[in-house]
N, C-alpha and C positions, 0 to 999 in steps of 0.2 A: 383491531386485529384479531383473528380467531384465536383462542388458545387450547394448544392442544397437551394431551398429556394421556401417558401410559398408565391403562387402568386394567385393571385384571377383570375379565369379563365373564370367567369360568373356572372351577376346580374340582378336581378329583382326586383318590386317593385310594389307594390298595394295601388292605390292611391282612397281612398274612394269617393262615387259620392255624398253623400250628402253635401250641402254649408252650414255650418253655418256662417253669415258674424256678425260685429261687430254689424250692426243693430239691430239685432234679440236679441240682449241683453237689447239694452237699454228699454226695455218692463219690466225687472227683477227689483224684490225689491232685493236687498242688505243688508246682514246683518254683521256685525263685528263678533271678535271673543269673544267678550261679550256678543253676543246674542241680540245687542240691532241694529234695523235698522239706515243704514248708511242714513243721512239726504241731501246729495249730489245728487243731480237729477241724473238718470241713464245716461242720455246721457254725464255727464259731467264725470261720474266713465269710461265711456266707452271711452272717448275721452282723458282722463290722462291713461287710460290702453293701449293704442295704441302708445301714446308718448312714454312710456316706454320699452314696448316689441315687437312693429314693425309688430302686429298681426294685420291683416286687416280682416282675414277669416281663418275657419278652417275646416276639414272633417272628418264627423262621418260615420259609417260606417252601412249600413242599419238592418233591424231590424234581416234579414234571415243571417246575418254572425257575425259568431263570430271570436277571435282573430287567431284560428287555421285555419279557412277559407281564412282569408286573406292572411295569412302564406304562406299556400298552393300554392294560387294563384302566390304570389312573388317566390315562390320557383320552381314552374314549370317555368317561365320566365326565372328564372337564370339558371337552368338546362339546358335548351332548349338553352340559350346565351352560355352555355359553350362547348357543345355539347357531356359533358358526358354519360355514360351508369348509369343511378340512380342506378342501382345493385353495383356497383363499389365503391359508398360512402359507407367511413368509418366510419364516424361520422356524426352525422345530430343533430346539438346543435341549442338549441331553446329559444333565451333571452324574457323573459316577464316580468312582476309584479304581475299582477292579474289573469292568468289563461284564460279560457272562461267566461266571465259574460254574462249570456242571459238578454237582454233588460227587464227592469222593474223588474228586481228579485235582491234579497241582499246577494247573495252568491255565491263567487268563485268558479268554476270547474277546478279541476289540475289533475283528478285521472280519467282515465290515464294523465300521461306528457301530453304537447301538441305536445311533439318533436314525443311523438308515435303517435298521433294522424295523424300529417302531414307524417310520413310514409306510417302510412296506407293508409292515401288518396292518397299518391303519389306511391301506388300501390309497393313498395319496399319489396321484399321477402327475401332478404339477410338477416341470422340473425347476421351476424357478421357488419352491417349497425349499430351500437350503437347510439340510439336516447337518449337523455335526455335533461333537462331545465336548464338553469343558471337562477336564481336570482341575480341582482348587480345593480340595481335601473337602470337611464338612459344611463349609461356606458355597459349593458348586451350584446349588438350584438357585440362590440366591443370587449370586454373581451372573448367573445366567439372566434374571430378572432385569441386572443393571446393565449387562451387553443388550439386553431387548432393547429397555428405554434408550441407550445410545444411538442402537442404529435406527430405532425410529425417529429420536431429534435429525440425525443426519439425512433423514429422506430416503432412507436405504430399503424402510419394510414399513409397515403399518400394523402385521398379525403377527403372534409368536407363539409357540407353545413350548411352555419352558416346561422340563422335566425334572425331577429328583428320584433317582430309583438305586437301589444298593440291597445284596445278598451279601451281607459281613458273616453270617453264620457259617460261609463257606471258606472263610480267611481266619479263623480263630482259631488259636493254639487253648486245645480244651487243657491243659495242664497250665495256663497262667491265668492268674483271679482276673485280669482284665475282659478275660473271654467272656465275663458274664455282662458287660457293658453291653456290648454289640448286640445287632439287630438286624433284621431284614424289612421293605418297607417301598412303599412310592407314591410320590404326591405329583399332583402335575397341574399348571394353570394355564389357561388362556389369557394371552393381554394383547389389550388393542392402543393404537394409537387414535384418541377419539376427541373430538370438540368439548369443549367443557368452559365452565363458567369459573373466572376468581374464585379463590374457595371451592372449587368445588372438587370431584374425586381425580385419584393419580398419585403415581409416583412424584414426590416433591423433592427429596435431597437423594443423594448418594453418599458414601463415605467408604473407603477400601484401602488396607493396607496390607503389605507382604514383608514381614520379616523373615530372611532366608540365610542368617549368617549361621551362628548353635542354633539359633532356633529351627532350622532349616529339617534337622532329625530328632527331633521332638517325639515326633509319628513316624515309624518307618517300618519296611520290611525286615524279619529278623528270624532266627531257628526257632525252633521250640525250646522249651525250658526243660523238658522230659530230658534227661541225660543220653538215651540211648535213640534218639529221634535221629529222622536222615537229615545232613545238616543240607543238603541241598534244597529241602523244602523251606520254601519261608512263610509267615503267616505277620498278621498285623500286630505291630509292637506299639507299644506308647512307653513315654518318661512320663508318668503320671504328676507327678508332681512338679516338674517341669512344665509343665502345660498347664496345671493349674496355676500357677505363679505366673508363667504369663498373659493367661485370660483376667487375672487380678491387676496386670497393669495395664494393659495395652486396650480392652475389650470398649469398655464404659469410656474412654476417651475420642475412642471412634464413635459410637454412639451420638456422644454430645457433640463432636464436630459435624454430624450429620444433622442432628436437629440447630445447629448453631447456621447452617447453609440455608435453612429454609428458615430461620430468623422465630424459631421456637424453640420450648423449655421443656421440659419434662413433666410439668403440670400441663402441657397442652395435650398429652399422650393419653389413650384411653387403654390401649393393654401393649404389650409387648411381647413379641413372638419371636424368642431367644431358641438357639439350637439345644434340643436337649438330650446333654451330653452328659451333664452329673447336676443331681437337684443341689447339692449343696455349691458347686461353682455358681453356677445359675443364679443362685440367691445372691451368694459374695458378689459377682459383678454386678446385681441390682443396688446393694448396699453401696460400692463407690460409687455408681452412679449418682445415684441419690446423690451422694455426700458431695459431689463436684458440683451440687446445686446447694448446698446447705443444709440440704432436707435430712430428716433424720427418720422420719416415720413413713414409712414405704406404705401405697394403699396396697391393702388386702386381697384385692382385684384384679392387679395389673396383670401379672404372670400365668397365663395359660401355661399348665402342666400335661403332658402326655409321656413322660419319660418312665413313670411308676408302674404303667401295665403294658409301655410299647417299647422300652428302652431306646438305645440312642442307635439310629437307623443311619446315621451320616446326614448325607445330603437328603432324605426322604422326613427329617423331622420337622423342620418348618413348613413347608407346603401340607402335609398331612394333617399337622396340628390346625393348621391356618383353616385346612377344609372342613375338620370337624366342629370347628368354631362355626363358618358362617353357615354351613347346614344344621345347624343346633342341634348337634349332635353332642354338644360339651355342656352341661346342665349349670355349669358353675359360671361360664362365660358366653354373653352375645357381643355381637358389634353393630352398630346401626349406620346409617347413610351419615359424614360427615363427620366419624367419628376419625381421629388421626391416631395412627398405630404406628410402630416400631419395628422392623423387621433387623435382628443382629444375629452374627454366626462366628464361630470361630474353628480352626481345623489344621489340618496337616497342610505344611508351609516353608511355616508358619503364616495363616493368612486370615485376617479378619473382614469382615464388611457389615455394611449398615444400609438400611433404607427407609425413608418414611414415606409413608402412604396416608393417603386420605381416602377411607371408604367411598 
């Protein structure tokens, strides 16, 4: 009996050209949740931020580009890389959280859906190419991959274009220290359901969780920390300590659950592509994960990182990082045919997912 798996056949990404360094934030006045000005000098705030998150700079999209625009650029690269005819794509899945946000406006635009806009921009005429958006917090792109895999196995589709793109720079509160975390970017992958051998390439297993009790509002939309701001305008807000504690408690367990499903252990994994949210948080998750296997020493080359220069672009972090590595643009990391890798993410919802993949 033939064995079919969901295989990534093309990758693409768009890294915005506008660089925002930590130095740019040293002239900001920061305010706390109590709307009181933080007395600590901005330079000290920024330095402490760097120590915690590892972020030194991030990328912002130029005014003329929206989330759907940079997504289209990444998608074109992925399609070209895969060599597929765009008209044969069955599903176009676009993960984001805020739609298109015009620079200097306060309204998100997601009608028509961003997936529909990308399909239009790509010139795909096939009506059986179903374009839809997915809102799943930062794990959105990976959830799109998991959905595509499920549709393939159900016999509904054979080819999918899965995109993650965001322009978070347009929904941040510049008076909030957390604004330094977020950035813009886009990543895309073409996935095909293809015949393979036992031990061949493809998605091997996945694991997904949603915690929506008190956790539902750890990441939310709220008014500016600046006391004289317009209370009607909302920005992305985060209960940082709660998010960190949640990630430490749940993410590693979901990753292990995923490996358990395909009969593997952490020592079988060559690389882990985890959502680039916070360097210390990601390193902490790794310690918890390896501890679950009774391992103290974590391989120094297991975790590719892009957060230092790209920041947290939400749904775009994993597909962008994966694209950089497979295209040989990360001099510290490489993956080869037959390598087993693990994707994992955590974000607003609160949602967690993981997928085990053989290259």
